[in-house]
Wavefront OBJ file of the C-alpha trace (Angstrom):
o trace
v 140.358 43.566 46.260
v 143.730 43.273 44.717
v 146.182 42.425 47.438
v 148.955 45.174 46.494
v 146.504 47.692 46.920
v 145.266 46.459 50.617
v 148.943 46.002 51.802
v 149.764 49.705 50.254
v 146.559 50.748 52.389
v 148.021 49.011 55.671
v 151.260 50.553 54.974
v 149.416 53.913 54.968
v 147.524 53.311 58.072
v 150.662 52.187 59.780
v 152.678 55.615 58.589
v 149.746 57.299 59.974
v 149.373 55.735 63.289
v 153.002 55.902 63.819
v 153.090 59.957 63.308
v 149.798 60.694 64.994
v 151.670 59.769 68.474
v 154.910 60.663 67.702
v 153.441 64.214 67.301
v 152.079 63.774 70.612
v 154.840 62.064 72.405
v 157.363 64.759 71.176
v 156.018 67.292 73.691
v 158.503 66.910 76.768
v 161.295 66.792 73.802
v 160.360 70.142 72.691
v 160.421 71.660 75.947
v 163.910 70.474 76.889
v 165.498 70.948 73.609
v 164.039 74.170 72.549
v 163.169 75.542 76.097
v 159.663 76.475 75.007
v 156.837 76.626 77.717
v 154.463 73.963 77.874
v 151.833 75.529 76.041
v 153.895 76.197 73.136
v 155.148 72.466 73.494
v 151.758 70.947 72.661
v 151.066 73.238 69.687
v 152.119 70.380 67.178
v 149.475 68.367 68.340
v 146.932 71.292 67.953
v 148.261 72.104 64.740
v 147.932 68.751 63.440
v 144.737 68.322 64.423
v 143.639 71.716 62.550
v 145.563 70.342 59.596
v 143.313 67.151 59.704
v 140.037 69.394 59.783
v 141.347 71.737 56.882
v 142.480 68.477 54.799
v 139.014 67.005 54.903
v 137.609 69.919 53.544
v 139.619 70.272 50.143
v 140.608 66.674 49.439
v 137.496 65.576 47.381
v 138.639 68.563 45.135
v 142.089 67.561 44.957
v 140.863 64.130 43.695
v 138.691 65.408 41.365
v 141.333 67.830 40.053
v 144.362 65.060 39.754
v 142.811 61.799 39.857
v 142.490 59.596 42.876
v 145.929 57.928 42.142
v 147.866 61.157 41.804
v 146.121 62.779 44.394
v 147.077 59.832 46.831
v 150.722 60.465 45.864
v 150.544 63.840 46.520
v 149.419 63.235 49.927
v 151.896 60.754 50.530
v 154.721 62.853 49.323
v 153.587 65.518 51.364
v 153.757 63.432 54.556
v 157.076 62.579 54.029
v 158.246 66.388 53.367
v 156.380 67.125 56.696
v 158.532 64.661 58.646
v 161.487 65.923 57.148
v 160.679 69.695 57.894
v 159.933 68.582 61.369
v 162.950 66.560 62.319
v 165.370 68.921 60.662
v 163.775 72.205 62.259
v 165.619 74.349 64.872
v 162.900 76.320 65.783
v 158.991 76.044 66.855
v 157.822 77.984 63.709
v 159.234 75.219 61.030
v 158.022 72.290 63.641
v 154.219 73.760 63.850
v 154.300 74.232 59.916
v 155.243 70.312 59.464
v 152.593 69.391 61.921
v 149.881 71.372 60.095
v 151.145 69.884 56.590
v 151.395 66.378 58.180
v 147.500 66.781 59.503
v 146.446 67.987 55.801
v 148.094 65.103 54.133
v 146.622 62.486 56.866
v 143.345 63.695 55.925
v 143.492 63.794 52.170
v 145.219 60.431 52.098
v 142.643 58.934 54.329
v 139.746 59.787 51.557
v 141.564 57.214 49.579
v 142.390 54.416 52.189
v 138.788 54.472 53.294
v 137.331 54.254 49.759
v 140.150 51.436 48.809
v 139.143 49.444 52.182
v 135.338 50.464 51.994
v 134.120 48.011 49.414
v 133.851 44.182 49.660
v 134.941 43.132 52.997
v 135.495 46.705 53.980
v 134.912 46.258 57.758
v 137.075 43.319 58.277
v 139.688 45.245 56.009
v 139.182 48.496 57.858
v 139.482 46.824 61.309
v 142.769 45.187 60.465
v 144.165 48.510 59.147
v 143.124 50.225 62.549
v 145.083 47.316 63.867
v 148.458 48.111 61.949
v 147.812 51.729 62.754
v 147.724 50.706 66.893
v 150.977 48.170 66.428
v 152.988 51.149 64.714
v 151.688 53.649 67.423
v 153.195 51.509 69.901
v 156.553 51.938 68.217
v 156.466 55.581 68.236
v 157.341 56.437 71.769
v 159.882 53.540 71.830
v 161.600 54.817 68.948
v 161.715 58.397 70.157
v 162.951 57.434 73.640
v 165.651 54.901 71.609
v 166.777 57.594 69.089
v 166.761 60.445 71.798
v 169.854 58.176 73.593
v 172.126 58.195 70.612
v 171.255 60.083 67.138
v 168.501 62.388 68.847
v 164.657 62.065 69.050
v 164.334 63.888 65.707
v 165.583 60.903 64.238
v 162.436 58.806 65.193
v 160.333 61.042 62.762
v 162.111 60.074 60.115
v 161.423 56.526 60.201
v 158.269 56.774 58.017
v 159.800 58.479 55.312
v 161.199 55.679 53.189
v 157.774 53.789 53.014
v 155.842 56.960 51.947
v 158.457 57.552 49.187
v 157.913 53.813 48.562
v 154.149 54.807 48.248
v 154.607 57.778 46.009
v 156.590 55.668 43.691
v 154.442 52.174 43.808
v 150.924 53.196 44.453
v 148.593 50.822 42.358
v 145.623 52.007 40.719
v 142.544 51.788 42.964
v 139.127 50.446 42.150
v 138.014 52.492 44.927
v 134.145 53.882 45.117
v 133.136 57.379 45.371
v 132.709 58.007 48.865
v 131.560 61.634 48.095
v 128.626 60.537 45.946
v 125.808 60.391 48.495
v 126.995 63.969 49.948
v 124.754 65.845 47.752
v 121.570 63.913 48.693
v 119.452 65.625 51.325
v 119.333 63.868 54.802
v 117.550 64.589 57.732
v 118.922 66.556 60.869
v 120.798 64.306 63.386
v 118.931 63.906 66.653
v 119.510 64.805 70.074
v 120.763 61.328 71.281
v 123.447 61.428 68.385
v 124.896 64.725 69.466
v 124.950 63.496 72.996
v 127.145 60.378 71.864
v 129.210 63.044 69.752
v 129.830 65.169 72.825
v 130.825 61.814 74.902
v 133.298 61.194 72.092
v 134.783 64.625 72.439
v 135.074 64.617 75.996
v 136.628 61.174 75.953
v 139.222 61.526 73.010
v 140.031 64.992 74.661
v 141.295 63.132 77.595
v 142.838 60.283 75.331
v 145.201 62.795 73.389
v 145.811 64.731 76.411
v 147.482 61.608 77.939
v 149.248 61.131 74.899
v 150.765 64.491 75.012
v 150.892 65.076 78.527
v 151.430 61.796 80.304
v 155.268 61.050 80.024
v 155.429 64.896 81.269
v 153.054 63.571 84.285
v 155.223 60.780 85.018
v 158.800 62.481 84.810
v 157.354 65.310 87.427
v 155.783 62.535 89.805
v 158.101 59.796 89.527
v 161.614 61.770 88.979
v 162.579 59.702 86.053
v 164.036 61.198 82.501
v 162.064 62.213 79.602
v 163.203 59.130 77.178
v 162.411 57.050 80.021
v 158.748 58.253 80.918
v 158.223 58.246 77.047
v 159.214 54.503 76.888
v 157.027 53.941 79.966
v 153.983 55.605 78.004
v 153.838 53.063 75.475
v 152.223 50.965 77.828
v 149.269 53.034 77.197
v 148.989 52.452 73.874
v 149.681 48.645 74.530
v 146.854 48.862 76.682
v 144.528 50.264 73.836
v 146.044 47.081 71.489
v 145.184 44.569 73.921
v 141.715 46.001 74.803
v 140.763 46.152 71.171
v 141.787 42.642 70.454
v 139.908 41.713 73.396
v 136.575 43.298 71.753
v 137.371 41.746 68.394
v 137.474 37.937 69.659
v 133.951 38.947 71.344
v 134.816 40.077 74.856
v 132.003 41.498 76.263
v 129.664 40.988 73.339
v 126.890 40.121 75.946
v 126.962 43.528 77.184
v 125.311 46.477 75.810
v 127.647 49.293 73.982
v 126.445 51.761 76.902
v 128.023 49.634 79.678
v 130.907 48.740 78.005
v 131.490 52.267 77.223
v 130.850 53.208 81.082
v 133.073 50.623 81.847
v 135.784 51.708 79.513
v 135.488 55.408 80.631
v 135.783 54.660 84.252
v 138.804 52.213 83.715
v 140.527 55.253 81.546
v 139.615 57.395 84.701
v 141.020 55.069 87.377
v 144.236 54.842 85.122
v 144.794 58.430 84.904
v 144.212 58.856 88.620
v 147.028 55.898 89.477
v 149.397 57.548 86.824
v 148.876 60.963 88.815
v 149.343 59.656 92.404
v 152.291 57.552 91.084
v 155.787 58.089 92.699
v 157.324 54.970 91.128
v 157.697 53.991 87.291
v 156.272 50.843 88.203
v 152.981 52.411 89.347
v 152.889 54.950 86.588
v 153.530 52.164 83.964
v 150.159 50.258 85.620
v 148.329 53.676 85.093
v 149.378 53.874 81.855
v 148.352 50.350 81.107
v 144.798 50.764 82.718
v 144.099 53.904 80.936
v 144.829 52.221 77.655
v 142.583 49.436 78.561
v 139.804 52.056 79.386
v 140.122 53.954 76.213
v 140.534 51.188 73.713
v 136.788 50.649 73.076
v 135.395 54.176 73.242
v 136.344 55.432 69.681
v 135.034 52.122 67.903
v 132.084 51.647 70.175
v 130.859 54.922 70.554
v 131.103 55.717 66.746
v 128.906 52.655 66.451
v 126.463 53.843 69.147
v 126.523 57.335 67.470
v 125.440 55.862 63.952
v 122.699 53.686 65.340
v 121.022 56.939 66.652
v 121.121 57.997 62.757
v 120.219 55.455 60.652
v 119.117 57.473 57.776
v 121.790 60.467 57.663
v 124.988 58.142 57.871
v 127.196 60.480 55.298
v 126.349 63.467 57.759
v 126.835 61.716 61.079
v 130.344 60.085 59.852
v 131.583 63.510 58.631
v 130.744 64.912 62.322
v 132.400 61.977 63.805
v 135.581 62.951 62.165
v 135.374 66.422 63.113
v 135.129 65.220 66.673
v 138.176 63.776 66.712
v 139.641 66.956 65.096
v 138.056 69.074 67.803
v 139.417 66.861 70.590
v 142.995 66.764 69.475
v 142.770 70.419 68.604
v 141.458 71.898 72.097
v 142.203 69.495 75.154
v 145.567 69.361 74.826
v 146.534 72.842 74.267
v 144.396 73.768 77.162
v 145.874 71.609 79.158
v 149.002 73.041 78.245
v 147.992 76.524 79.090
v 146.840 75.446 82.226
v 150.045 73.620 83.052
v 152.079 76.889 82.291
v 150.347 78.153 85.153
v 149.933 75.581 87.941
v 152.388 72.981 86.741
v 151.127 69.617 84.732
v 150.476 67.585 87.623
v 148.050 70.119 88.912
v 146.676 70.773 85.254
v 146.239 66.826 84.974
v 142.925 67.299 86.536
v 141.475 68.515 83.519
v 141.935 64.681 82.438
v 139.595 63.628 85.440
v 136.942 66.700 84.544
v 136.963 65.533 81.076
v 136.031 61.710 81.572
v 133.892 62.647 84.599
v 132.017 65.085 82.278
v 132.025 61.993 79.624
v 130.443 59.547 81.914
v 127.719 62.176 83.204
v 126.861 62.525 79.200
v 126.866 59.066 78.594
v 124.314 58.502 81.354
v 121.839 60.866 79.678
v 122.029 58.864 76.188
v 118.917 56.483 75.584
v 119.334 53.180 73.646
v 119.055 53.634 70.150
v 116.392 51.919 67.982
v 117.050 49.190 65.746
v 118.835 50.300 62.850
v 120.252 49.004 59.621
v 123.999 50.561 60.554
v 126.660 47.398 60.189
v 128.548 47.259 63.578
v 131.389 45.872 62.439
v 132.211 48.661 59.639
v 134.037 51.625 61.385
v 132.366 55.036 60.035
v 133.884 56.801 57.081
v 136.404 58.905 57.672
v 137.264 58.182 61.371
v 140.791 57.206 62.105
v 142.011 55.143 65.203
v 144.551 56.712 68.044
l 1 2 3 4 5 6 7 8 9 10 11 12 13 14 15 16 17 18 19 20 21 22 23 24 25 26 27 28 29 30 31 32 33 34 35 36 37 38 39 40 41 42 43 44 45 46 47 48 49 50 51 52 53 54 55 56 57 58 59 60 61 62 63 64 65 66 67 68 69 70 71 72 73 74 75 76 77 78 79 80 81 82 83 84 85 86 87 88 89 90 91 92 93 94 95 96 97 98 99 100 101 102 103 104 105 106 107 108 109 110 111 112 113 114 115 116 117 118 119 120 121 122 123 124 125 126 127 128 129 130 131 132 133 134 135 136 137 138 139 140 141 142 143 144 145 146 147 148 149 150 151 152 153 154 155 156 157 158 159 160 161 162 163 164 165 166 167 168 169 170 171 172 173 174 175 176 177 178 179 180 181 182 183 184 185 186 187 188 189 190 191 192 193 194 195 196 197 198 199 200 201 202 203 204 205 206 207 208 209 210 211 212 213 214 215 216 217 218 219 220 221 222 223 224 225 226 227 228 229 230 231 232 233 234 235 236 237 238 239 240 241 242 243 244 245 246 247 248 249 250 251 252 253 254 255 256 257 258 259 260 261 262 263 264 265 266 267 268 269 270 271 272 273 274 275 276 277 278 279 280 281 282 283 284 285 286 287 288 289 290 291 292 293 294 295 296 297 298 299 300 301 302 303 304 305 306 307 308 309 310 311 312 313 314 315 316 317 318 319 320 321 322 323 324 325 326 327 328 329 330 331 332 333 334 335 336 337 338 339 340 341 342 343 344 345 346 347 348 349 350 351 352 353 354 355 356 357 358 359 360 361 362 363 364 365 366 367 368 369 370 371 372 373 374 375 376 377 378 379 380 381 382 383 384 385 386 387
């Protein structure tokens, strides 16, 4: 695979990882700057998720109409426009529009990135791309926090724009394979074990993005620190995810079954969220963020692999449903928590995070061991992005 195309894909993965978390972490800033209730402050995250779901429906048609290279340029340009729109908005409505367009563009561009990296050495290249995304995600709350102290937090939303413009004008031709080619073939239905794993992922990813969207606000309410300090502290959550995924990539826990690793991860995330909820000092809150991130680190990659192992003869359909799982989680959980927080406060509403992880552990206990399959555990499923 051409080196230029590989690094172009890595650049996109970095931009989308940064923006996914920047939109999540901007919730407290919207509350303080625009004076909106918590339920409204959570809407950009949900609108972005809705955009991701919508974009995935017609991304292939756009590629067929414009060609893969020009379609990818369109999506990169749309990402840049959405960043500018959100950064310059002085009301909620333009921010919601920008978040929606961002989700559509991320879903559209992802088709081309997964196609490009999914050929020779695809599993290794995609794993590296996800690592770049997580590193950029760590930077998002730090940049927002730093910019809020001087130029304004919205400046942090503009950081990816130059790189996205670079993608528009320098995107190389792609030898990408057609991921949609197999979609027309008939596949058997997905088994009950797959749907249980799907439900487990929805519950845990709902908790993951609720922590992203509302964790800093909980730290502010409980520890009494400012929004900028709380957002910077929340970067420990993403740092924990990076450390956890690096550990998994080096073989830590390889002697254990996936169900055991998933159980340990969800349990650790639950402990971390409880520590954060109880913390009255910034240091303890930071420990809670770190523990929650370490626990969440392996849930998406291991859970996705487990789900695909339960559907070895329906990989295309199973991968599509896993993408939908992330969209459902991002779309609903932070928004519901925001509505509840508007009634009982964010500290009281945080109990929903415990409920999501607890329910996930119950569902996980009902999932049987998969039969031996031909699924390659080193290759992430098509269209599933890392948070």
